[in-house]
C-alpha positions as CSV (number, residue, x, y, z in Angstrom):
1,M,12.0,-5.4,-14.3
2,G,14.5,-8.2,-14.0
3,R,11.8,-10.9,-13.7
4,L,8.5,-11.2,-15.5
5,L,5.8,-10.2,-13.1
6,R,2.2,-9.1,-13.7
7,V,0.4,-6.5,-11.8
8,R,-3.3,-7.1,-11.2
9,R,-6.2,-6.3,-8.9
10,L,-6.6,-8.3,-5.7
11,T,-9.9,-10.3,-5.7
12,A,-11.9,-11.6,-2.8
13,E,-10.8,-15.1,-3.9
14,D,-7.2,-14.2,-3.3
15,W,-7.6,-14.3,0.5
16,P,-5.1,-17.2,0.9
17,L,-2.5,-15.3,-1.0
18,L,-3.3,-12.1,0.9
19,K,-2.9,-14.0,4.2
20,K,0.5,-15.4,3.2
21,V,1.9,-12.1,1.9
22,R,0.5,-10.1,4.9
23,L,2.3,-12.5,7.3
24,E,5.4,-12.2,5.2
25,M,5.1,-8.4,5.2
26,L,4.8,-8.2,9.0
27,A,7.7,-10.6,9.6
28,D,9.9,-8.8,7.2
29,T,9.2,-5.1,8.1
30,P,7.3,-5.1,11.4
31,M,7.8,-1.4,12.1
32,A,6.2,-0.5,8.8
33,Y,2.7,-1.5,9.7
34,V,0.3,-0.8,12.5
35,E,-0.8,-4.4,12.7
36,S,1.4,-6.8,14.6
37,L,2.4,-10.2,13.3
38,E,0.9,-11.9,16.3
39,S,-2.4,-10.2,15.7
40,A,-2.4,-11.2,12.0
41,R,-1.6,-14.8,12.9
42,R,-4.7,-14.9,15.2
43,Q,-7.0,-14.0,12.3
44,T,-9.4,-16.8,11.2
45,D,-9.8,-17.9,7.6
46,T,-13.2,-16.2,7.7
47,Q,-11.6,-12.9,8.8
48,W,-9.0,-13.2,6.0
49,Q,-11.9,-13.8,3.5
50,E,-13.7,-10.7,4.8
51,R,-10.5,-8.7,4.7
52,A,-9.8,-9.6,1.0
53,A,-13.3,-8.8,0.1
54,A,-13.0,-5.3,1.7
55,M,-9.7,-4.7,0.0
56,A,-11.3,-5.5,-3.3
57,G,-14.3,-3.2,-2.6
58,D,-15.5,0.0,-4.1
59,S,-13.6,2.6,-2.0
60,S,-10.2,1.1,-2.5
61,V,-7.9,-0.4,-5.1
62,T,-5.5,-3.1,-4.1
63,L,-2.8,-4.1,-6.6
64,V,-0.7,-7.2,-6.3
65,A,2.2,-8.4,-8.3
66,D,2.6,-12.1,-9.1
67,T,4.3,-14.4,-11.6
68,G,1.2,-14.9,-13.6
69,S,0.5,-18.4,-12.5
70,D,-2.8,-19.0,-10.7
71,G,-2.2,-19.5,-7.0
72,G,1.4,-18.4,-7.2
73,P,2.9,-16.2,-4.4
74,L,2.4,-12.5,-4.4
75,S,5.7,-10.5,-4.9
76,G,4.2,-7.1,-4.1
77,L,1.2,-5.3,-2.8
78,M,0.1,-1.7,-2.9
79,R,-3.3,-0.4,-1.6
80,V,-5.0,2.9,-2.2
81,V,-8.2,3.9,-0.2
82,V,-10.4,6.9,-0.4
83,K,-9.6,9.2,2.5
84,D,-12.4,9.5,5.0
85,P,-13.8,11.8,6.2
86,Q,-13.7,14.0,3.2
87,Q,-13.5,17.8,3.6
88,P,-16.0,19.4,1.3
89,D,-13.7,22.4,0.6
90,R,-10.8,20.1,-0.6
91,P,-10.6,17.9,-3.7
92,L,-11.2,14.2,-3.2
93,Q,-8.2,12.5,-1.6
94,A,-6.9,9.0,-1.4
95,V,-4.3,7.5,0.9
96,L,-1.6,5.0,-0.1
97,I,-1.2,2.2,2.4
98,S,0.2,-1.3,2.6
99,V,3.1,-0.9,0.4
100,Y,5.2,-4.0,0.1
101,V,7.7,-5.6,-2.3
102,A,9.2,-9.0,-1.4
103,P,12.9,-9.0,-0.7
104,Q,13.8,-11.0,-3.8
105,H,12.0,-8.4,-6.0
106,R,13.4,-5.2,-4.5
107,G,15.6,-3.1,-6.8
108,L,14.0,-4.5,-10.0
109,G,11.5,-1.7,-10.6
110,L,8.4,-3.4,-9.1
111,A,7.8,-0.7,-6.6
112,D,7.9,1.9,-9.4
113,E,5.4,-0.1,-11.5
114,L,3.1,-0.7,-8.5
115,L,3.2,3.0,-7.6
116,D,2.5,4.2,-11.1
117,Q,-0.5,1.9,-11.4
118,A,-1.7,2.9,-7.9
119,C,-1.6,6.6,-8.8
120,A,-3.5,5.9,-12.1
121,A,-6.1,3.8,-10.2
122,A,-6.6,6.5,-7.6
123,R,-7.1,9.1,-10.3
124,E,-9.2,7.1,-12.8
125,E,-11.1,4.6,-10.6
126,L,-11.4,6.4,-7.3
127,D,-11.6,9.9,-8.8
128,A,-9.1,11.3,-6.4
129,A,-7.3,14.5,-7.1
130,I,-4.6,14.0,-4.4
131,L,-2.8,10.9,-3.2
132,E,-1.4,11.1,0.3
133,L,0.9,8.9,2.3
134,G,2.9,8.8,5.5
135,V,6.6,8.0,5.8
136,H,8.6,7.4,9.0
137,Q,10.8,10.4,9.6
138,D,14.0,8.2,9.6
139,N,13.2,6.4,6.4
140,A,15.4,8.5,4.0
141,R,15.2,5.9,1.2
142,A,11.4,5.9,1.2
143,L,11.2,9.7,1.4
144,A,13.6,9.9,-1.7
145,F,11.6,7.2,-3.6
146,Y,8.3,9.1,-3.2
147,A,9.9,12.4,-4.0
148,R,11.2,10.9,-7.3
149,H,7.6,10.0,-8.0
150,G,6.2,13.5,-7.5
151,F,5.2,13.4,-3.9
152,T,6.0,16.5,-1.9
153,P,6.1,17.0,1.9
154,T,2.9,18.8,3.2
155,G,4.6,20.0,6.3
156,A,2.2,17.9,8.4
157,S,3.1,15.0,10.5
158,K,1.6,12.7,13.1
159,P,3.0,10.4,15.8
160,Y,4.3,7.1,14.4
161,P,1.9,4.4,15.7
162,Q,4.5,1.9,16.8
163,D,6.8,4.5,18.5
164,T,5.0,7.8,19.3
165,S,8.4,9.4,20.0
166,K,8.9,9.4,16.3
167,R,6.9,11.1,13.5
168,E,5.3,10.0,10.3
169,L,5.8,12.7,7.7
170,I,2.9,13.3,5.4
171,M,3.6,13.6,1.6
172,E,1.1,14.1,-1.2
173,R,1.0,14.0,-5.0
174,Q,-1.4,15.9,-7.2
175,L,-3.1,13.5,-9.6
176,R,-4.7,16.1,-11.8
């Protein structure tokens, strides 16, 4: 990476940083997330504290990138959650959600590093055999990025939440 950044786990105490980066995410790429910026702005500090605690819980791994200084801004975020409900005839699956890299850190390899660590955490900490994600049908850059990292299209899709005339293509990567 061009700049020295560390990747670490989000903690419940990081709620002010989570709030700041989430609002930045929603302002920067509003069509990438189901939540609206207006809805996020209405959240109370208590709700942000609860959100950070949940994101640091047992059934998910939330990775953040920062400069290594306490209280410094977050430059990236990637979250993996155990897929629910599980199908007993399929291996345990996790879903990659909340992918974000701040504009000033794009193109420096941070997304690659976050994704590599998210895959490792899904496999080692969540015991997932498959990591799944959804990509907007028109986002060729994201589709190519995930393909370079071993994700393949499943053939499945679902309506894109913000515009149901579009599709979200489902991709997955075998972790074992």
